[in-house]
Backbone bond lengths (Angstrom), bond angles and torsions (degrees), N, CA, C in turn:
res aa  C-N    CA-C-N  psi(-1)  N-CA   C-N-CA  omega(-1)  CA-C   N-CA-C  phi
1 M - - - 1.511 - - 1.510 107.65 -
2 I 1.256 119.89 -52.01 1.509 119.32 -176.55 1.425 107.41 -67.68
3 K 1.361 125.68 -38.16 1.361 127.90 -179.31 1.554 110.71 -61.58
4 M 1.294 111.93 -43.30 1.520 114.81 178.97 1.578 111.39 -64.26
5 K 1.294 114.36 -39.96 1.587 117.15 176.96 1.430 109.48 -61.66
6 V 1.329 119.83 -43.40 1.446 125.00 -176.23 1.609 107.67 -63.26
7 S 1.387 117.91 -44.20 1.324 119.18 -179.17 1.501 113.90 -70.61
8 S 1.325 118.73 -30.51 1.414 121.61 170.80 1.464 114.83 -63.68
9 I 1.386 115.97 -41.67 1.400 117.98 179.79 1.547 111.51 -67.62
10 V 1.363 116.34 -37.55 1.448 123.44 177.33 1.562 106.12 -58.48
11 A 1.235 114.01 -51.76 1.474 121.44 -175.76 1.497 110.56 -58.64
12 F 1.379 117.83 -47.05 1.364 120.57 176.48 1.601 114.74 -59.08
13 I 1.317 114.43 -46.58 1.497 123.88 178.97 1.594 107.13 -55.80
14 L 1.281 113.17 -48.17 1.516 117.79 -173.83 1.573 104.71 -64.87
15 A 1.411 120.03 -43.68 1.419 122.75 -173.50 1.603 105.06 -64.58
16 F 1.260 115.71 -40.49 1.471 119.40 179.88 1.493 113.87 -64.65
17 V 1.342 116.38 -41.67 1.404 120.06 177.60 1.525 110.91 -65.32
18 L 1.318 119.30 -39.72 1.462 125.19 175.30 1.489 110.98 -62.86
19 L 1.344 118.10 -39.53 1.502 123.49 -176.28 1.547 104.97 -68.92
20 I 1.346 115.98 -46.74 1.516 118.85 -177.89 1.506 110.28 -64.33
21 S 1.313 119.18 -42.35 1.476 122.84 178.01 1.472 109.70 -61.27
22 G 1.329 117.86 -36.03 1.561 120.38 178.85 1.490 113.10 -69.59
23 I 1.371 113.65 -34.90 1.438 118.35 179.89 1.548 114.36 -76.36
24 Y 1.264 113.43 -37.72 1.568 118.36 -174.64 1.540 112.90 -96.33
25 G 1.329 119.00 -2.49 1.459 119.53 179.36 1.520 110.92 118.71
26 L 1.380 109.82 155.29 1.374 115.52 -175.00 1.567 110.59 -120.94
27 N 1.233 120.50 50.13 1.476 126.21 176.82 1.484 111.24 -92.74
28 I 1.235 119.19 84.42 1.386 127.01 -168.95 1.540 105.97 -107.61
29 G 1.383 113.75 111.63 1.563 116.23 176.78 1.570 112.66 47.63
30 P 1.284 114.82 -132.07 1.453 117.80 -179.01 1.462 113.07 -78.12
31 V 1.288 120.76 -8.89 1.414 120.73 -178.09 1.607 109.06 -92.38
32 S 1.331 114.89 125.95 1.428 121.40 -176.28 1.447 111.41 -136.57
33 L 1.397 123.66 126.61 1.363 123.77 173.30 1.483 112.65 -94.68
34 E 1.347 116.76 145.86 1.434 116.93 -173.97 1.494 107.15 -127.33
35 G 1.335 116.79 160.98 1.398 126.18 173.86 1.546 115.87 48.58
36 R 1.320 115.86 -134.95 1.513 121.66 178.74 1.516 112.41 -51.49
37 Q 1.313 120.72 -44.56 1.426 125.32 -179.55 1.599 109.67 -55.54
38 Y 1.361 116.66 -44.15 1.329 121.00 178.36 1.567 113.25 -66.53
39 E 1.284 116.33 -41.80 1.484 118.11 179.83 1.508 108.29 -65.86
40 Q 1.428 117.35 -39.65 1.514 114.55 -179.06 1.521 111.56 -67.59
41 A 1.387 114.05 -39.79 1.430 115.66 -179.05 1.662 112.20 -64.76
42 K 1.260 111.35 -35.47 1.464 118.74 175.68 1.458 111.22 -60.83
43 Q 1.337 116.62 -48.80 1.409 125.41 175.90 1.450 113.52 -57.41
44 I 1.294 118.91 -56.78 1.499 125.01 179.69 1.576 111.51 -54.05
45 G 1.285 114.26 -42.29 1.472 120.43 -177.74 1.519 113.10 -67.19
46 S 1.396 116.94 -19.75 1.494 116.75 -179.40 1.567 106.95 -93.37
47 Y 1.215 124.40 4.34 1.460 124.00 173.53 1.449 110.23 -94.07
48 I 1.302 123.82 145.50 1.409 127.19 -176.89 1.561 110.14 -103.93
49 C 1.282 116.25 117.21 1.443 120.89 174.60 1.575 107.01 -88.53
50 L 1.285 117.21 106.50 1.447 123.43 -173.55 1.500 111.68 -54.33
51 S 1.229 122.72 -44.30 1.442 129.31 -178.06 1.535 111.22 -63.96
52 C 1.369 113.79 -30.26 1.539 118.30 179.27 1.540 111.85 -64.47
53 I 1.320 115.00 -27.05 1.463 116.80 -170.75 1.628 105.73 -109.51
54 G 1.211 120.00 19.71 1.496 129.59 179.74 1.501 116.23 63.95
55 L 1.347 116.45 33.27 1.561 117.30 -175.96 1.591 104.53 -102.24
56 T 1.322 121.45 14.75 1.379 115.96 176.36 1.517 107.26 -138.74
57 G 1.384 119.65 163.28 1.433 126.56 -178.19 1.512 113.03 -64.91
58 S 1.220 119.20 162.86 1.514 122.42 -176.73 1.472 113.86 -93.77
59 T 1.391 114.49 -27.00 1.516 118.14 176.03 1.520 111.36 -125.75
60 V 1.304 113.67 139.15 1.419 116.78 -178.10 1.549 109.79 -130.58
61 S 1.312 121.58 136.41 1.420 123.38 179.23 1.562 104.25 -95.10
62 H 1.263 110.90 137.05 1.565 120.37 176.51 1.513 110.75 -90.05
63 T 1.377 116.38 -7.86 1.426 117.95 -173.75 1.564 111.69 -83.58
64 L 1.173 118.43 129.54 1.526 121.85 -174.43 1.555 104.32 -72.82
65 T 1.360 115.61 145.82 1.442 115.87 -177.10 1.637 105.58 -87.41
66 E 1.375 116.37 171.66 1.368 118.26 -179.77 1.492 113.72 -65.84
67 D 1.248 119.34 -36.45 1.493 124.18 171.86 1.496 111.88 -56.70
68 T 1.291 117.84 -50.75 1.462 118.61 177.02 1.511 113.38 -59.04
69 L 1.364 116.95 -44.67 1.452 120.62 179.66 1.434 113.82 -59.97
70 N 1.372 119.29 -39.04 1.437 126.72 178.19 1.613 110.98 -64.71
71 R 1.369 109.26 -40.42 1.547 116.69 -175.25 1.526 104.83 -72.95
72 L 1.325 119.79 -35.47 1.441 124.12 -176.21 1.540 110.10 -64.60
73 K 1.331 115.82 -35.81 1.402 121.39 -176.61 1.606 111.12 -62.60
74 K 1.271 116.48 -23.61 1.457 125.24 -179.47 1.566 111.77 -83.80
75 I 1.255 119.63 -9.12 1.446 123.97 -174.17 1.532 103.79 -85.65
76 D 1.390 115.32 109.64 1.371 120.90 -178.34 1.597 114.76 -125.35
77 Y 1.325 109.69 29.90 1.490 122.07 -179.00 1.549 108.14 -138.56
78 P 1.396 115.47 149.30 1.495 120.30 -178.39 1.541 112.18 -65.11
79 V 1.255 118.01 133.06 1.501 125.02 167.40 1.420 110.69 -130.94
80 K 1.367 115.29 130.84 1.508 119.50 177.71 1.501 105.28 -113.15
81 I 1.333 115.04 130.90 1.433 121.08 177.80 1.536 111.06 -111.06
82 W 1.333 119.65 131.65 1.406 121.04 170.20 1.506 105.41 -104.34
83 I 1.351 112.16 132.26 1.453 118.45 175.10 1.504 110.24 -111.62
84 F 1.288 122.23 117.75 1.374 129.66 -176.96 1.542 108.51 -85.79
85 T 1.340 119.50 120.13 1.419 123.65 -178.49 1.500 111.50 -134.02
86 S 1.442 112.21 176.76 1.429 122.04 175.13 1.501 108.95 -146.02
87 N 1.341 119.16 153.83 1.412 120.02 176.66 1.542 111.23 -62.50
88 D 1.393 122.30 -27.38 1.433 129.36 -175.73 1.538 110.75 -89.81
89 C 1.263 119.84 3.29 1.465 122.44 -175.68 1.591 109.95 -93.68
90 P 1.437 118.73 110.19 1.376 116.49 -173.05 1.447 114.10 -76.86
91 T 1.360 123.62 -15.07 1.460 123.76 -178.33 1.588 108.97 -100.00
92 C 1.289 118.33 -10.10 1.398 119.34 -175.59 1.596 112.66 -64.93
93 P 1.315 120.64 -35.39 1.417 116.15 168.44 1.508 120.33 -64.43
94 D 1.298 118.51 -26.31 1.516 121.40 172.63 1.530 107.52 -72.04
95 A 1.321 119.18 -42.25 1.430 117.12 177.66 1.503 112.98 -63.56
96 K 1.347 117.00 -37.80 1.480 118.22 179.45 1.469 108.99 -66.92
97 A 1.325 122.00 -39.23 1.368 120.93 179.99 1.597 115.87 -65.59
98 I 1.280 111.47 -33.46 1.498 117.76 173.90 1.549 108.03 -63.69
99 I 1.338 115.86 -51.35 1.406 119.46 -176.21 1.579 112.20 -59.92
100 L 1.380 113.16 -39.04 1.480 120.60 174.03 1.489 111.90 -56.10
101 N 1.376 116.82 -37.54 1.458 117.71 179.86 1.506 111.75 -71.38
102 F 1.325 121.77 -32.25 1.388 127.73 174.20 1.577 107.55 -57.77
103 T 1.345 115.13 -51.51 1.371 120.70 -175.95 1.632 111.47 -64.63
104 L 1.355 117.17 -36.73 1.447 119.55 178.41 1.548 108.38 -69.16
105 E 1.259 121.87 -29.24 1.488 121.63 -177.64 1.533 113.26 -82.21
106 N 1.404 114.67 -23.77 1.471 116.98 -176.32 1.484 110.31 -144.96
107 S 1.216 119.19 109.85 1.602 124.24 -172.97 1.557 108.41 -64.68
108 N 1.346 119.07 -18.23 1.494 118.92 177.82 1.547 109.89 -71.29
109 I 1.313 118.75 -8.79 1.440 122.30 -171.52 1.531 107.34 -108.71
110 T 1.332 117.06 120.04 1.492 118.92 175.58 1.525 113.61 -126.11
111 Y 1.260 115.99 158.84 1.532 116.12 175.90 1.420 112.89 -133.93
112 E 1.381 114.03 161.89 1.445 124.02 170.04 1.449 109.80 -133.56
113 E 1.287 119.06 138.49 1.424 124.11 179.10 1.566 107.15 -92.55
114 I 1.314 119.90 126.26 1.390 129.89 173.86 1.397 112.53 -103.83
115 R 1.376 118.51 109.07 1.510 117.38 -172.10 1.605 110.32 -100.67
116 L 1.169 114.63 137.62 1.484 125.57 -179.26 1.582 108.13 -56.68
117 E 1.321 112.96 -45.75 1.492 113.80 -172.92 1.559 112.23 -73.11
118 T 1.325 122.35 -15.47 1.432 120.40 -178.39 1.498 109.71 -124.69
119 Q 1.207 120.82 -15.29 1.501 122.15 -171.55 1.453 111.23 -134.27
120 G 1.327 117.38 40.20 1.553 123.97 -174.34 1.480 110.62 -59.28
121 Q 1.437 119.76 -26.78 1.408 121.23 -173.14 1.570 111.36 -62.01
122 F 1.378 114.14 -30.70 1.458 120.73 177.62 1.434 113.39 -70.88
123 F 1.403 117.60 -34.35 1.500 122.32 174.38 1.455 109.44 -53.43
124 D 1.366 114.76 -49.31 1.432 121.13 -179.03 1.494 114.12 -68.46
125 A 1.300 120.31 -43.85 1.504 124.52 178.43 1.480 109.66 -58.01
126 Y 1.173 122.29 -44.61 1.492 126.91 -178.55 1.465 116.48 -95.91
127 A 1.322 120.03 7.97 1.458 126.92 -178.78 1.473 111.73 46.26
128 V 1.299 115.69 53.36 1.472 126.08 171.13 1.530 111.35 -88.22
129 S 1.362 113.07 116.41 1.596 112.93 178.15 1.516 113.38 -131.43
130 E 1.375 114.93 6.28 1.495 122.14 175.99 1.480 110.95 -127.43
131 L 1.334 116.30 145.72 1.457 119.16 -178.45 1.622 109.72 -123.75
132 P 1.339 112.91 144.40 1.462 131.60 -4.83 1.496 102.38 -82.41
133 T 1.399 112.41 154.69 1.542 123.37 179.30 1.555 102.75 -131.48
134 L 1.279 115.80 138.61 1.506 121.54 174.70 1.587 109.35 -120.44
135 I 1.262 116.91 139.72 1.419 122.93 168.71 1.595 112.23 -128.01
136 F 1.329 113.51 148.79 1.501 117.03 -168.45 1.577 106.35 -117.27
137 F 1.317 113.15 145.71 1.464 123.97 179.80 1.577 109.90 -127.61
138 N 1.335 117.77 142.50 1.408 123.15 176.72 1.607 107.34 -83.04
139 K 1.350 111.16 -175.98 1.457 115.84 -178.19 1.535 116.91 -63.15
140 D 1.348 114.03 -21.66 1.483 119.47 -179.76 1.535 111.15 -95.07
141 G 1.339 114.67 7.50 1.561 119.26 -178.78 1.523 116.02 76.50
142 I 1.363 110.52 13.05 1.510 111.88 173.82 1.576 112.90 -84.69
143 V 1.350 113.12 127.97 1.382 122.75 -177.94 1.562 107.83 -65.98
144 L 1.471 109.16 136.65 1.483 114.51 175.91 1.597 110.91 -65.10
145 R 1.355 115.00 129.99 1.432 115.09 175.78 1.552 111.09 -121.89
146 K 1.296 116.31 154.90 1.427 123.50 175.35 1.583 108.86 -138.99
147 D 1.370 110.69 121.77 1.511 120.81 -174.71 1.484 106.55 53.11
148 N 1.345 120.15 47.22 1.562 126.84 171.96 1.386 113.94 71.41
149 F 1.376 123.02 5.85 1.424 130.60 -178.73 1.570 111.44 -107.87
150 I 1.214 123.76 147.30 1.484 119.19 173.30 1.517 108.42 -67.08
151 H 1.358 115.65 130.77 1.464 119.31 -172.93 1.559 101.77 -87.06
152 K 1.385 113.12 122.74 1.403 121.07 178.51 1.532 111.52 -121.67
153 V 1.407 113.31 142.56 1.434 119.03 172.90 1.481 104.26 -104.15
154 V 1.392 117.15 120.78 1.468 121.02 -174.51 1.465 109.20 -118.16
155 G 1.372 117.13 139.43 1.504 122.17 178.83 1.420 114.33 85.68
156 I 1.268 115.51 -179.95 1.422 123.45 -177.66 1.563 115.06 -105.88
157 D 1.331 113.55 -22.06 1.497 120.16 -179.37 1.534 109.40 -62.03
158 N 1.297 116.59 127.37 1.501 126.51 -176.64 1.423 117.07 50.51
159 L 1.355 113.32 32.33 1.483 122.66 -175.39 1.642 111.20 -57.56
160 Q 1.221 115.19 -43.91 1.512 114.82 -179.71 1.447 115.68 -59.09
161 K 1.410 115.95 -44.59 1.395 120.48 175.85 1.550 114.37 -64.78
162 K 1.252 114.78 -46.81 1.488 118.53 175.75 1.471 118.31 -56.60
163 V 1.455 112.52 -38.04 1.493 118.68 -179.23 1.503 109.60 -72.15
164 I 1.313 120.75 -45.64 1.388 121.28 -177.30 1.645 110.42 -65.07
165 E 1.306 112.20 -32.20 1.515 112.93 176.74 1.459 111.28 -68.93
166 A 1.322 118.75 -45.50 1.489 125.41 175.59 1.539 109.09 -56.30
167 I 1.369 119.29 -48.50 1.442 121.08 -179.17 1.614 109.20 -59.87
168 E 1.230 116.52 -40.82 1.421 113.92 178.50 1.523 112.59 -71.74
169 M 1.245 122.82 -23.69 1.490 120.95 172.15 1.530 113.63 -77.31
170 V 1.339 120.45 -9.31 1.504 120.50 -176.28 1.480 107.95 -74.29
171 S 1.337 119.97 -31.70 1.533 124.23 177.11 1.439 112.00 -46.35
């Protein structure tokens, strides 16, 4: 128990140091990044990978539950999902695989991957700062909102449950 708390604290401190170094620059000893590489490294360092600081589960099932499958059968309207990812995000492939299964089960659901490395402007436009993050759009391209804010599903924990609930709100 104590060992787990210590490792969580160490992981948090390490993630914080990496975050700060990404925000304030990456000139470390003889290694120096210049120009566009520097800006990309600075940008990537300012986003939080939730799994890197121990805030997500370690194993994720990609298989949709019976409840999710039954609820998906009732979705008869188009839903577009944007999944925000990064090359450095270890749980993003799991999130993407789960979303792919949603699209395979119901053709009304589509998704698009928004990558930090090539589409950073969307991260800024939708105020995405944690990975993975999902946002949902209706048939008219209107983003799903909750209490006047963009409704986001963040992280991998309980992703399947959160996604089906968001899809049902899009109608």
